[in-house]
N, C-alpha and C positions, 0 to 999 in steps of 0.2 A: 555112106555119107560121111563127110569129115566132121570132126568134133572140135569144139573150141572156136572162139570168134576169129582168131588169126587164120586157122585152117579154112573156116567158112569164107572169109574175105578173099583168100587166095583162090579157093574153088570158084567163086563167082567171077573173079577177075579172069581166070584161065578159061572158063566156059563162056566168056563174054555174055554173061547173064543179064537179062532185062527183067526187072520186077522188084519184089520186096523180100528182104531177109528179115524174118521176125525172130527175136531172141526172147524166150519166155520160159518161166518155170511152170510146167504143166502139172507138177505134183502139188502145187499150192503152198509148198514150204518156201521160206525166204530167209535172207540174212537180215540182221537187225537194221543196218544203216540204209539198205536199199530195198525195203520191204514192198512186195506186191507189184513190182514194176516189170514191164516188158519194153523192149526197144525195137524199133523198125529202122532198117537201113535200105535205101532205094538205089537201084543200079540202072544204068543204061549201057548195054553192050559192054559190060565189065567195068564201067566207070562209075564212081560214086556221084550221085546227084542230090542226095538229101537224106533227112532222117525225120523221125516223128516219135511221139510218146517218150518213154523214159522218165527220168527224174526231173521235175520242174521244167517242162518244155518251154513255157512262156518266159520264165527267168532266163533260160538258156539263150533264147533268141535276143532278149533285151540286153543280156551281157555282151553278145556279139556286136550289137549296135554301139555299145559303150566302148568296146575294145577297138572298133574301127573309127571312133570319134565321130559317129554319125548322130546328128541331132534332128530327128524327124519332127514335123509339126505335131503337136499333142494329139490332134484328132486323127492324123494319119497313123501314128504309132498305136493308138487305141484300136483303130480299124484293123491293123495288121495283127495285133495280138488277139483280137476277137475272132478274126478269120482263122488264126492258128488254133484257137481253142475249139473251133467248130470243125474245121477240116483236118486238123492234126498233121498238116504237111508243111514243114518249114520251107521246102524248096519252092512251093507255090507262092508263098508270101514273098520270098526273096525275088523270085522271077517277076512278080507283079511290080515290086518296087523298082527293079531294074528297067522294066518296060516303060514305067511311068517317069523314069529319070530322077527318082529320089536317091538312087545309088548309081555309081559308075561300076564298070565291070570289076575293077580291082577290089572295091569295097564288097561287092556281092560275093566274089570268090573268097575274100577274107572271112565273111560271115559264115558261108557254107563250110569252109575249112575248120573254123573254130568250133562250130556246132558238132560236126562229125567227130572231131578229136575228143570232145567231151563225152559223146555217146560211146565211142570205142573205149575210152578210159574207164567209163562206168561199167561196161560189160567185163573188161579185164579185172576190174576191182571186185565185181560180183563173183566171177569165176574163182578168183584167188581166195577170198574169205569164205566162200561156200566150201571150197576144198579144205581149208583149215578147220572149219567148223563141222566137217563131215556132213554137210547138207547137200540136197540134190542140186546138180548142176543145171544150167539153162538148157532147154531144148531149142533146136533151130528149125524153122519152117521156111522153105523157099516157095514163094508164090509168084509164078511167072506172069508177065503182063505183055501180051503180044500187041495190044492196042497202043501201049506207050511206045513200042518200038518204032512206030510210024511218026511219032511226034518228038523231034530232037529237043532235049532240054537246053536251056540257055547256058547253064553253068555245069561243067562236069569236072571231076577230080580223079587223078590217078590214085588207086587204093594204096599203093606203096608209100606215097608221100604222106598221106593222112595217117597210115599205120605207124610210120617211122616217128612222127611227131607225138602220136598218142602213146606209143611205147616209151618214148623218152620221158614224157611227163609222168607216166605211171611208175617207171623204174625210179625216178627221183622221189616220188611220194613213198614208194615201198622202202627205198634205202634210207629215207629219213625217219623210219620207225613209225609211220603214220597209217599203216595198212588197216588197222582196226577202226580208223576214223573215216567218215565220208566228207568230202569237200562240200557236200550239200547241207551239212549241219550248220546251225545258226548259233553264234555265241550270245549268251544271256548273262546278265549281271545277277549274281547271287548275294553278294555282300558289297554294297556301295562304299561303306566306310573303309573296309579292307582294301578295296580297289584304289581308293583315293590315297590311302596311306602307303600303298605299294609303289605307285607310279609318280614320276615328276608331274607337276601341276599341268603343264602344257600337254603332255602325253595323255594324261587323264581326261582333260577337256576334249581333246580330239577323239579319243576312244568313246566317250559318252555320246558324242554327236553321231559317230558311226553306228553305234549300237541302238540308237533311238529308233531307227527303222529296222524292220525285220529283214536283215541281210544275212545271206549264207557266207561261208568262208570264200567261196568262189566270187560272190558279189563284192565282198569287201576288197579282195585282192585286185579286182578290176578297178574299183573305185579309187584306191590309193596307189594304183600302179606298182604293186609289190608282188614278188614271187610268192605263190600260194604256200609253198612248203615253209618258207621263212615266216610268213604270217601265222600259219597254223601252229608251228612250234613255239612261237612267241606267246600266242594265246593259250596254248596248252600249259605253259608255265604258270599262267594266272589261274588256270583251272585246277592245277595241283595245289595251289594255295587256297582253293575254295572261294576265290573272288568271282570266278566265272564258271559257267558250264556250257557244254555244247549240246544242243537239243535239236530234235527234228522240227522241221517247219514245213509249211505248205507252199504251193505255187502262188503266183500272183493272183489276186482276186480283182477281176475287172468290174468297175462300177457300171451298172446298167443305165442306159439312157431312159429319159422319161417317155412314157407311153402316149401315143396319140390315137384317137378313135378313127382317124381317117387313114385309109389304105390306098396308096396310089401305085399304079404300074403303067408304064408307057404302052400305049396300044390297047389298053383294056379300059372299059368304061369304069370310072371311079364310083365307088359305093361306100356306104358307111355301115359299120357293124351295129347291130341293134343292141344298145346297152340297157335295154329293159332286162336283159339277162346278165347284168353286171356280176352278181354274186356267183353265178355259174362260171362265167368266163374267167374270173379272177381266182378261182380255185386252181392255183398254178399247177400245170401238168407238164410232163416232159415228153416231147414228140421226137422220136429218133427216125432218121431217114438215111437209107443206104442208096447213094446215087453219086455219079460222077458228072452229072449235068449241072453245071454251076448256075445257069439261068433259071432252071426249074427249082433248084435248091434255094436260090435267093427269093423266088416268088413265094415258095412255101414258108420260108423263114419269115418273110415280111408279114404274111397274114397271121402266123402263129404268135410271133413276138408282139405284134401290135395288139393282139387279143390277150396279152399278158402271160403267155406260156413260154416255156423254154424249148429251144430247137437245137437238136444235135445232128449234124451231117457227118456221115462216115463214108469212106470211099471203098473199103475192102470188107469182105465177109469175115475174115479171120479176126481183125481188130474189132469189128462190129460185135461179134458174139461175145468177146471178152469184155468190151465196154458195156454191153447190155447186162451181163451178169453183175457188174459193179453198180450201174446206175438205175436199173429196173425201169425202163421207159413205160409210160402209160399208153402210148400208141406207137406202132411201128409201121413205117412206110417203106416198101421195098421196090427197087427198080433193078433192071438188068444192068449191072455195072461193068461187066466184061464178058468176054466169050466163055470164060472158065467159071462164071458164077451162075449156078442153077437156082433160080428163085424158088422153085417148088421144093428142091432138096433142103434149102435153107429154112423154108417155112416148116417143113416136117421136123427138122432138127430143133427148131424153137419149140414146137408143140410137144416134142418128146421130153423137154425140160420142164419140170413141174412149175418153175417160176413163171414160165410164159404160156402155160396151158390155157389161160383165159385172157391173155393180153390181146387187144384188137390188133390185127395185122391187115394192112391194106396193100395190095399189089398194084403198082402203077405201070401200065403197059400200053404199047402201041397196038398190040394185038387184041382183038375182041373175040377170040376163039371160044366157042362154047366148051370145047374139050378142055381148054386151059382153065376155064372157070370151074368145071366139074372136078378137075384134078387138084385144084388149089385148096390147101388147108388153111388159107387166109380167111378172114371174115368178110372180106370185100375185094372187089376187082374193079379198079377204075381205069378207064381208057384215056389215052392222051389224044390230042394236046390238052394240057391242064389250063384252066382259066381260074381266075380268083373265085368265081362262083363255085367251081368244083372243089377247090381247096377248102373254101368256107363250108361247103356241104359236108365234107369229110370231118372237119372240126366239129360242126354242129351235131353230126350223127354219133361220133365216138367220144367226144369230150363234153360238150354242153349238155346233151340229153342224158348222158350217164350221170353227170353231177346232179342234174335236176332230179 
């Protein structure tokens, strides 16, 4: 297999690969500025169609909106970012906006291009500083997706064009002496008086306004329409004077909507959650669900979130296992997401991990085979189609009763 992101991208292009390329450090070691991250790049017959995960994926998508001068209605932007935080697939979010005419094709292509350039830049950055620091390099996993091959994506990019732009940006960053800094760092004021005495009054006032919000170097460069290398070098001059410092920051935090006791679903009889169990329901739990069925995911999410719990939907087994190690879900729901995904093998893999030895696992399946039930290492086996009553029964059995 090829090594290094550039070789990987060329390999996927030449092989007309359809599926996901995952870049991850399996050794658990990391570099300081890009700690603990993995990146996913998606292909359709050798063309790039999207990305997920990486450093600040929500900020990354919002930056691309700003770069393309797109002003979405506040509720639509919130829904898009919420969807991305759950599904972790930017190209799905972009495709939905294009289909609903919030974007035209040129804007959608610009957003996808910008996001992919950032991801490839970050991987190049990781590889370079890991090499300098003599730390483990990223490992690359190819996960083919034959199902996706029958569903042509709305937007596709030639890898060579994206790589050319990412390389140009990275070489500029490197040649500017910025290799040990991440563009995802956030400038913070350490000495207000020193900063005021160092800068002209108008420059000082503008900088204070920019730094009032938690913006990264990338965010600020987009905000003021400035070359990020020039911006970074200017701010580093103030860091050397101890007026500022560059620090790690987190991704965007989405404000949750208010909860309602009523749960509605078209075609299903409305019912109300029994809030005599309020204390049990609102002992907030995390429910993780591996599924590609968006309608089923939405139905489950609706019930769980209205009951005050968190819901996490993941599409792939590789990213799911990594995510589970980080977030430790209280209940895991499994579906057959692709022809290559073996539910039983995944259950056994979870059970072999001490962390998940006692975590409730529920398999959702169209099959009601007794053999499947006997083989399954899950704690339950629920047949489809799902109804609100079935979803609520799962929640009642593995969340409410456990808490009680």
